[in-house]
C-alpha positions as CSV (number, residue, x, y, z in Angstrom):
1,S,217.1,9.1,14.5
2,P,215.4,7.8,11.4
3,E,216.9,4.4,12.2
4,N,214.3,2.3,14.1
5,R,216.9,0.2,15.9
6,F,218.5,3.2,17.4
7,V,215.2,4.5,18.6
8,L,214.2,1.2,20.1
9,Q,217.5,1.1,22.0
10,A,216.9,4.6,23.2
11,V,213.4,3.7,24.4
12,E,214.7,0.8,26.4
13,E,217.4,3.0,28.0
14,L,214.7,5.6,28.9
15,R,212.6,2.7,30.4
16,Q,215.5,1.5,32.5
17,C,216.2,4.9,34.0
18,G,212.5,5.5,34.7
19,K,212.1,8.4,32.2
20,L,209.2,6.7,30.3
21,L,206.9,6.5,33.3
22,D,207.7,9.6,35.4
23,G,206.4,12.3,33.0
24,S,209.9,13.4,31.9
25,L,208.7,13.3,28.3
26,R,205.6,15.4,28.7
27,G,205.3,18.2,26.1
28,I,208.3,17.3,24.1
29,A,208.3,17.1,20.3
30,L,208.8,13.6,18.8
31,C,207.5,14.5,15.3
32,Q,208.1,11.8,12.8
33,A,209.6,9.5,15.4
34,Q,210.2,5.9,14.2
35,L,208.7,4.0,17.1
36,D,207.8,0.9,15.0
37,S,207.4,-2.1,17.4
38,A,208.5,-0.1,20.5
39,N,207.6,-1.2,24.0
40,L,205.7,1.9,25.2
41,K,203.7,0.0,28.0
42,D,202.6,2.4,30.7
43,T,204.5,5.3,29.1
44,D,203.5,8.8,30.0
45,L,203.3,10.7,26.7
46,C,200.9,13.3,27.7
47,Y,201.1,16.5,25.7
48,V,203.8,15.0,23.4
49,D,203.8,16.0,19.8
50,L,203.9,12.8,17.9
51,H,202.5,14.0,14.6
52,Q,203.5,11.8,11.7
53,A,205.1,9.3,14.1
54,N,205.3,5.7,13.1
55,M,204.1,3.5,15.9
56,D,203.1,0.4,13.9
57,Y,203.1,-2.7,16.0
58,A,204.1,-0.8,19.1
59,D,202.7,-1.9,22.5
60,L,201.0,1.1,24.1
61,T,199.2,-0.9,26.7
62,N,198.1,1.6,29.4
63,A,200.0,4.4,27.8
64,K,199.0,7.9,28.8
65,L,198.5,10.0,25.7
66,R,196.3,12.8,27.1
67,A,196.2,15.8,25.0
68,A,199.0,14.3,22.7
69,K,199.2,15.4,19.1
70,L,199.1,12.3,16.9
71,N,198.0,13.9,13.7
72,R,198.8,11.7,10.8
73,A,200.5,9.2,13.0
74,S,200.5,5.5,12.1
75,L,199.4,3.0,14.8
76,Q,198.8,0.1,12.5
77,S,198.5,-3.2,14.4
78,A,199.5,-1.5,17.6
79,N,198.3,-2.9,21.0
80,L,196.1,-0.1,22.4
81,A,194.7,-1.9,25.4
82,G,193.9,0.7,28.1
83,T,195.6,3.5,26.2
84,D,194.3,7.0,27.4
85,F,193.5,9.2,24.4
86,T,191.6,11.8,26.4
87,S,191.7,15.2,24.5
88,A,194.2,13.8,22.0
89,D,194.3,15.0,18.5
90,L,193.9,12.0,16.3
91,Y,193.4,13.8,12.9
92,K,194.0,11.3,10.1
93,V,195.6,8.7,12.3
94,N,196.0,5.3,10.8
95,F,194.5,2.7,13.3
96,R,194.3,-0.1,10.6
97,G,194.6,-3.5,12.4
98,A,195.0,-1.9,15.8
99,Q,194.3,-4.3,18.7
100,N,192.3,-3.8,21.8
101,L,190.9,-0.3,20.9
102,E,187.5,0.4,22.5
103,D,184.8,3.0,21.7
104,G,185.3,4.7,25.0
105,Q,189.0,5.4,24.3
106,L,188.1,7.1,21.0
107,A,185.1,8.9,22.4
108,A,187.4,10.7,24.8
109,A,189.6,12.2,22.1
110,N,189.5,15.7,20.8
111,E,189.3,14.8,17.1
112,L,189.4,11.9,14.8
113,F,188.5,13.5,11.4
114,G,189.9,11.5,8.6
115,A,191.2,8.7,10.8
116,I,191.4,5.1,9.5
117,M,189.7,2.8,11.9
118,P,190.9,-0.7,12.8
119,D,188.7,-2.4,10.2
120,G,190.0,-0.1,7.4
121,S,187.0,2.2,7.2
122,I,187.2,5.9,7.6
123,Y,186.0,7.5,10.7
124,D,182.3,8.4,10.4
125,G,181.8,11.1,13.0
126,R,180.0,8.9,15.5
127,Y,181.5,10.5,18.6
128,N,180.7,14.1,17.7
129,L,184.2,15.2,19.0
130,P,184.8,18.8,19.9
131,G,187.8,19.2,17.5
132,D,185.8,17.6,14.6
133,L,182.9,19.9,15.2
134,A,185.1,23.0,15.4
135,R,186.8,21.8,12.1
136,A,183.3,21.5,10.5
137,R,182.2,24.8,11.7
138,W,185.5,26.4,10.4
139,A,184.7,24.8,7.0
140,K,181.2,26.4,7.2
141,V,179.5,23.0,7.4
142,R,176.0,23.0,8.8
143,I,176.6,20.6,11.7
144,E,172.8,20.2,12.4
145,D,172.3,18.8,8.9
146,P,173.2,15.0,8.7
147,K,173.8,15.1,4.9
148,S,176.2,18.0,5.3
149,M,178.0,16.1,8.1
150,A,178.2,12.9,6.1
151,D,179.7,14.8,3.2
152,F,182.2,16.5,5.6
153,Y,183.4,13.1,6.9
154,G,183.4,11.6,3.5
155,V,180.9,8.9,4.2
156,S,177.4,8.0,3.0
157,L,174.4,9.4,4.8
158,D,173.5,5.8,5.9
159,V,176.9,5.3,7.4
160,Y,176.8,8.7,9.2
161,L,173.4,8.0,10.6
162,Q,174.4,4.5,11.7
163,G,177.4,6.0,13.5
164,Q,175.1,8.5,15.3
165,K,172.9,5.7,16.5
166,K,175.9,3.8,17.8
167,L,176.9,7.0,19.7
168,D,173.7,6.5,21.8
169,V,175.0,3.1,22.9
170,V,178.5,4.4,23.8
171,V,177.2,7.3,25.9
């Protein structure tokens, strides 16, 4: 439903019958879902297609989003404490104002190209994610050339190089 109140009611019903935690939702399509302010704590959303979903202000504490597709989703001001983004596609995700999001969570993703980070900046390529590098190769970008990669990510060479230095700290 495009009506957020109906969606929130359905989420609570799913939680009460245990379907949010037991993997029942794995692999389903929830494209453009209106999950604004939803309680998705501990939810198993592995392999779920959530592209263009609105999850602003949602509580995704300890949610499992392994290999989920969140392309162009909005997670503005969402609580992402302990959220598992391993192998998730986060192409152009809006994380502006997201809470409790750590480098290790993002470094485990498949791609972040074009994502808006919690501070409002654009993702600078710091994690060298496999999906981002594959996208760059497909676009015929010379991935060994820092200037080419900075241009690819749409950031200055300085910002790109600073991100690469921060990668050493994360790894």
